[in-house]
C-alpha positions in Angstrom: 0.0 0.0 0.0 1.3 3.5 -0.9 2.4 6.0 1.8 -0.7 7.8 3.1 -1.1 11.4 1.9 -1.3 14.2 4.5 -4.9 15.5 5.0 -5.9 18.7 6.8 -7.2 18.5 10.4 -10.2 18.3 11.1 -11.2 15.7 8.6 -14.6 14.5 7.5 -15.3 12.0 4.7 -18.6 11.3 3.0 -19.7 7.7 3.3 -20.4 7.5 -0.4 -16.7 8.2 -1.1 -15.7 5.0 0.8 -18.1 2.9 -1.3 -16.1 3.7 -4.4 -12.6 2.9 -3.1 -10.5 2.3 -0.1 -9.0 5.5 1.3 -5.8 6.1 3.3 -4.3 9.3 4.6 -2.3 10.8 7.4 -3.7 13.3 9.9 -1.3 15.7 11.6 -2.8 18.7 13.4 -0.7 21.9 13.5 0.6 23.6 16.6 -2.5 25.7 17.2 -4.8 22.7 16.7 -2.7 20.6 19.1 -2.9 23.4 21.7 -6.8 23.3 21.4 -6.8 19.5 21.6 -4.5 19.6 24.7 -6.9 22.0 26.4 -9.9 19.8 25.5 -8.2 16.7 26.9 -6.9 18.4 30.0 -3.2 18.0 29.0 -0.4 20.5 29.7 0.7 20.2 26.1 0.4 17.9 23.1 3.9 18.0 21.6 3.2 15.6 18.7 0.1 14.0 17.3 -0.4 12.1 14.1 -2.5 9.3 12.8 -2.5 7.0 9.7 -6.1 6.3 8.9 -7.6 3.7 6.5 -11.2 3.6 5.4 -12.8 0.7 3.6 -16.3 -0.4 2.8 -18.0 -2.5 5.5 -21.5 -3.9 5.2 -23.5 -0.8 4.1 -21.2 1.5 6.0 -17.4 1.8 6.5 -14.6 0.6 8.7 -12.3 3.3 10.0 -9.0 1.9 11.3 -5.6 3.2 11.9 -2.6 3.9 14.1 -2.1 7.0 16.2 1.0 8.3 17.9 1.4 11.2 20.3 3.7 12.7 22.8 1.8 14.3 25.6 2.8 16.4 28.7 0.6 15.6 31.7 0.5 16.5 35.3 1.4 13.6 37.7 -1.6 12.9 40.0 0.9 12.0 42.8 3.6 14.6 42.6 1.9 17.4 40.6 5.0 17.5 38.4 4.7 17.7 34.6 6.0 14.7 32.7 6.1 13.4 29.1 4.5 10.2 27.9 4.6 8.6 24.5 1.4 7.0 23.2 1.1 4.5 20.4 -2.3 2.8 19.7 -4.3 1.1 17.0 -8.0 1.6 16.6 -10.9 0.3 14.6 -14.5 1.6 14.4 -17.4 0.5 12.2 -19.9 3.1 11.1 -23.2 2.6 9.3 -25.9 5.0 8.0 -29.0 5.7 10.2 -31.3 3.9 7.8 -29.2 0.7 7.8 -30.9 -2.6 8.5 -27.7 -3.4 10.5 -28.2 -0.5 12.9 -28.4 -1.8 16.5 -31.9 -1.9 17.9 -32.6 0.7 20.6 -34.3 -1.5 23.1 -34.4 1.2 25.8 -34.3 -1.3 28.6 -31.6 -3.0 30.6 -28.2 -3.3 28.9 -27.4 -6.8 28.1 -24.0 -6.2 26.5 -21.3 -8.8 26.4 -18.0 -7.0 27.5 -16.0 -9.4 25.4 -18.0 -8.8 22.2 -17.0 -6.3 19.5 -18.4 -2.8 19.9 -21.6 -2.3 17.9 -21.2 0.0 14.9 -21.7 3.7 15.3 -24.8 5.0 13.6 -24.1 8.2 11.5 -26.6 11.0 11.8 -25.9 12.0 8.2 -23.6 10.5 5.5 -20.4 12.1 6.9 -17.8 10.3 8.9 -16.0 12.5 11.4 -12.6 10.8 11.0 -10.6 13.3 13.2 -13.3 12.9 15.9 -12.7 9.1 16.0 -8.9 9.7 16.1 -9.3 12.2 19.0 -11.7 9.9 20.8 -9.1 7.0 20.7 -6.3 9.3 21.9 -8.5 10.3 24.9 -9.2 6.6 25.6 -5.4 6.0 25.8 -4.8 8.7 28.4 -4.6 7.5 32.0 -7.2 9.3 34.1 -4.8 9.4 37.0 -1.4 9.8 35.3 1.6 8.9 37.3 5.2 10.1 36.5 7.6 7.1 36.4 9.0 6.5 39.8 6.4 8.7 41.6 5.2 7.1 44.8 2.3 8.2 47.0 3.3 8.5 50.7 0.4 8.8 53.1 1.2 11.7 55.4 1.1 10.7 59.1 -1.4 12.8 61.1 0.4 15.1 63.5 -2.6 15.7 65.8 -5.9 14.0 66.5 -8.5 15.6 64.2 -11.9 15.3 65.8 -14.6 17.7 66.8 -14.2 16.3 70.3 -10.4 16.8 70.5 -10.9 20.3 72.1 -13.2 18.8 74.7 -10.7 16.1 75.5 -8.1 18.9 76.1 -10.5 20.7 78.5 -11.3 17.4 80.3 -7.6 16.7 80.9 -7.0 20.2 82.3 -10.0 19.7 84.6 -8.6 16.5 85.9 -5.4 18.2 87.1 -7.3 20.4 89.5 
């Protein structure tokens, strides 16, 4: 397969375009776009971010797959220090049009999902696939919600004094006993 061509960020592809041929491209947001993404994801900075994306026909929809790589600066949840982390991930998402016979039924009741099963396809509101949205979603899924700088260890501080609403009363009682 040929080297993917760079495509501007954000990227949306019409579903009909995927029916005609497989599509591959590379997404790489510029510095200003990375700054906005970092703010959206609660990062200190997003130093690098790119994704190679492949779209191909799947049922009456499309398969969006690819590989993303990023270098993020986060705040350690233990030490509050900034630290850098490299992220590499693969992703696959299936999308189908809203009028598809393969759309998951909205049963509105109790969820009976198998956690080991493949995710159901995403149902498109119109015929446009928000490719950059899927790439961004998968970057967010790769981020640790409680990032920890390598080597950071949480040490529980020892209480220096008894903290209780009755500790002041205890002090008064012990003074009264000495009389």
